[in-house]
VMD Tcl script that draws the C-alpha trace (Angstrom):
set ca {
  {33.59 -142.55 108.16}
  {34.24 -145.93 109.75}
  {34.30 -146.31 113.50}
  {37.31 -147.51 115.44}
  {36.86 -150.80 117.25}
  {38.85 -151.90 120.30}
  {39.33 -155.67 120.53}
  {40.36 -156.90 123.98}
  {41.88 -160.00 125.55}
  {41.55 -160.27 129.34}
  {44.12 -161.84 131.65}
  {43.76 -162.55 135.36}
  {46.14 -163.54 138.13}
  {49.50 -162.45 139.46}
  {51.06 -162.48 135.98}
  {48.16 -160.73 134.23}
  {50.10 -157.58 133.34}
  {53.11 -159.46 131.98}
  {50.88 -161.84 130.03}
  {48.99 -158.90 128.52}
  {52.29 -157.23 127.56}
  {53.44 -160.44 125.90}
  {50.14 -160.76 124.03}
  {50.67 -157.33 122.45}
  {53.77 -158.74 120.72}
  {51.61 -161.36 119.01}
  {49.02 -158.77 118.03}
  {51.66 -156.62 116.36}
  {53.27 -159.63 114.67}
  {49.91 -160.70 113.24}
  {49.08 -157.23 111.92}
  {52.48 -156.91 110.27}
  {52.46 -160.43 108.81}
  {48.99 -159.91 107.32}
  {49.78 -156.32 106.29}
  {46.72 -155.05 108.16}
  {46.47 -151.50 109.48}
  {45.80 -150.69 113.13}
  {45.70 -147.56 115.24}
  {47.09 -148.70 118.58}
  {48.22 -151.77 120.49}
  {48.66 -151.54 124.25}
  {47.52 -152.86 127.63}
  {45.10 -151.67 130.30}
  {45.86 -152.59 133.91}
  {42.57 -152.56 135.83}
  {44.23 -153.77 139.04}
  {47.26 -155.94 139.95}
  {45.27 -159.11 139.23}
  {43.48 -158.05 136.01}
  {44.92 -156.63 132.78}
  {43.81 -156.55 129.18}
  {45.72 -156.40 125.92}
  {44.00 -154.50 123.12}
  {44.26 -153.48 119.51}
  {42.28 -150.65 117.95}
  {41.34 -151.25 114.32}
  {39.10 -149.72 111.73}
  {35.62 -151.23 111.67}
  {36.19 -152.35 108.07}
  {39.03 -154.65 109.22}
  {37.44 -155.78 112.49}
  {36.08 -159.10 111.20}
  {39.49 -160.18 109.89}
  {41.06 -159.57 113.28}
  {38.11 -161.03 115.19}
  {37.91 -164.25 113.20}
  {41.66 -164.89 113.27}
  {42.49 -163.81 116.84}
  {39.31 -164.59 118.83}
  {39.23 -161.61 121.21}
  {37.36 -161.98 124.48}
  {35.34 -158.85 123.80}
  {35.13 -155.72 121.71}
  {33.87 -152.17 122.06}
  {33.69 -148.97 120.10}
  {36.90 -147.03 120.68}
  {36.75 -143.38 121.65}
}
mol new
graphics top color blue
foreach p $ca { graphics top sphere $p radius 0.5 }
foreach p [lrange $ca 0 end-1] q [lrange $ca 1 end] { graphics top cylinder $p $q radius 0.2 }
display resetview
C-alpha cells in the first residue's frame, strides 16, 4: 500500500492565512486540470503570522505534484 504524502507551501506575514487559503484554490485547479487524485487540500495556521497550504497525495503521484508545483517541503501524512 502506498503512503500518503503531504506537500506544503509556507507563507509568513500579516496576510499569511489569506495567502494560504488562496493557494489552495490553485492546488485544486491544478489537480482537476491534470485529472490527478488527491486526498485533501487545506491550510494549517501555526500562528497569526505563519500559515501553510497543503495537499495530501498518494506517494505514487507525489513526483508529478512536486515537479510541477515546487512545494517548500513535504512529509509523510498520518
